[in-house]
C-alpha positions in Angstrom: 0.0 0.0 0.0 1.1 3.5 -0.7 0.2 6.9 0.7 -1.3 7.9 -2.7 -5.1 7.6 -2.8 -5.1 5.8 -6.2 -2.8 3.2 -4.8 -5.0 2.8 -1.7 -7.9 2.0 -4.0 -5.9 -0.7 -5.8 -8.4 -3.5 -5.0 -11.0 -1.6 -7.0 -9.0 -2.3 -10.2 -10.6 -5.8 -10.2 -13.9 -4.0 -10.9 -12.7 -0.9 -12.7 -10.0 -0.8 -15.3 -7.5 2.1 -14.9 -7.7 2.7 -18.7 -11.4 3.6 -18.3 -10.7 6.5 -15.9 -12.3 9.6 -17.3 -12.0 12.2 -14.5 -11.2 12.8 -10.9 -11.5 15.7 -8.4 -10.6 16.2 -4.8 -10.9 18.7 -2.0 -9.4 19.1 1.5 -11.8 19.8 4.3 -10.9 21.3 7.7 -11.6 19.4 10.9 -14.9 21.0 11.5 -18.5 19.7 11.1 -19.2 22.6 8.7 -17.1 20.5 6.3 -19.9 18.0 5.9 -21.9 20.7 4.1 -18.9 21.6 2.0 -18.5 17.9 1.1 -22.1 17.7 -0.1 -21.7 20.9 -2.1 -18.4 19.7 -3.7 -20.1 16.4 -4.6 -23.2 18.0 -6.1 -21.0 20.4 -8.1 -18.6 17.8 -9.4 -21.3 15.2 -10.4 -23.3 17.9 -12.2 -20.2 19.0 -14.1 -19.7 15.4 -15.1 -23.3 15.2 -16.1 -24.1 12.4 -13.6 -27.1 14.1 -12.0 -28.8 10.7 -11.4 -26.1 9.9 -8.9 -26.1 13.2 -7.0 -28.4 12.3 -4.2 -26.9 8.9 -3.2 -23.2 9.9 -3.7 -23.7 13.2 -1.8 -25.4 11.3 1.1 -22.5 8.7 1.2 -19.9 11.5 0.9 -21.4 13.3 3.9 -21.6 10.1 5.9 -18.0 9.2 5.1 -16.8 12.8 6.0 -18.8 12.7 9.2 -17.3 9.4 10.2 -13.8 10.7 9.4 -14.4 13.8 11.5 -15.8 11.8 14.5 -13.5 8.8 14.4 -10.5 9.6 12.3 -9.8 13.1 13.5 -11.8 13.2 16.7 -13.4 16.6 16.2 -15.3 16.8 19.5 -12.5 15.5 21.8 -9.2 16.5 20.1 -7.1 14.3 17.8 -8.0 10.7 17.6 -5.5 8.6 19.7 -4.3 6.7 16.6 -4.2 9.8 14.3 -0.9 11.0 13.1 0.2 14.1 14.9 0.9 16.6 12.3 1.1 20.4 12.0 -1.0 22.0 10.7 -4.2 20.3 12.2 -5.3 17.2 10.4 -7.6 17.5 7.4 -9.9 15.1 5.7 -9.6 14.6 1.9 -12.6 13.9 -0.2 -12.1 12.4 -3.6 -14.4 11.6 -6.5 -13.3 9.5 -9.5 -15.3 8.7 -12.6 -14.7 5.7 -14.9 -16.8 4.7 -17.8 -18.8 2.2 -15.7 -18.2 3.3 -12.1 -17.9 6.3 -9.7 -15.9 6.1 -6.5 -16.2 8.5 -3.6 -13.3 8.2 -1.1 -12.4 9.9 2.1 -8.9 10.0 3.6 -8.3 10.7 7.3 -5.3 10.6 9.6 -6.4 7.6 11.7 -5.2 4.1 10.8 -8.2 2.5 12.7 -10.7 1.1 10.2 -14.5 1.6 10.3 -16.5 -0.9 12.3 -20.2 -1.3 11.5 -22.3 -1.4 14.7 -25.3 -3.6 15.3 -28.3 -1.7 14.2 -30.0 0.2 17.1 -33.0 2.0 15.8 -33.4 4.1 19.0 -29.8 5.4 19.0 -29.0 8.8 17.6 -26.0 7.6 15.7 -24.3 4.4 14.6 -26.2 3.6 11.4 -23.9 5.5 8.9 -22.1 2.4 7.6 -25.4 0.6 7.1 -26.7 3.6 5.2 -23.6 3.7 3.1 -23.9 0.0 2.3 -27.5 0.4 1.2 -26.7 3.3 -1.2 -23.7 2.0 -3.0 -22.6 -1.2 -4.9 -19.9 -1.9 -2.4 -17.6 -0.1 0.1 -14.4 -0.7 1.9 -11.3 0.8 3.4 -7.5 0.5 3.2 -4.8 1.6 5.5 -2.1 3.9 4.1 1.6 3.6 4.6 2.7 5.4 7.8 -0.6 6.5 9.1 -4.1 7.1 7.9 -6.7 5.3 5.8 -9.0 5.7 2.9 -12.6 4.7 3.1 -14.4 4.4 -0.3 -17.7 3.6 -1.8 -18.3 2.4 -5.4 -21.4 3.3 -7.5 -22.4 2.0 -10.9 -22.3 4.9 -13.5 -25.5 5.4 -15.4 -25.6 4.1 -19.0 -25.7 6.8 -21.6 
């Protein structure tokens, strides 16, 4: 594994051929919950520019869930840095990436923690804890990969609409 996002997504090459890559875009988000809104806006804008309006709602929802999880568990926004997060200066940021291939779209979020996401047992009375279940229900598949040194990338794969 490498620290480059495209290398971290290497297992996706079994589903998506690198030669089919059409476009990619990424943004860095600060360690603040306002970044979730920015992530949705970035996703809406990017997918509309790529003329993938049919995917906007599901991909934006998944992007906001992945960014929320990265802020809560990867950066530790409410309680200071996550214990396993790499200590860097400046403060850690979350990186949101979108990649478009002819047959698939991938949303990925990179954060400084090496600790992977763990789905919780569904608790329909809890205020949180259903994000990964929501992600799984909106995309074709999702996963995560640790990065060399520190950090991880969590990704979700969507089928691209046929033109």
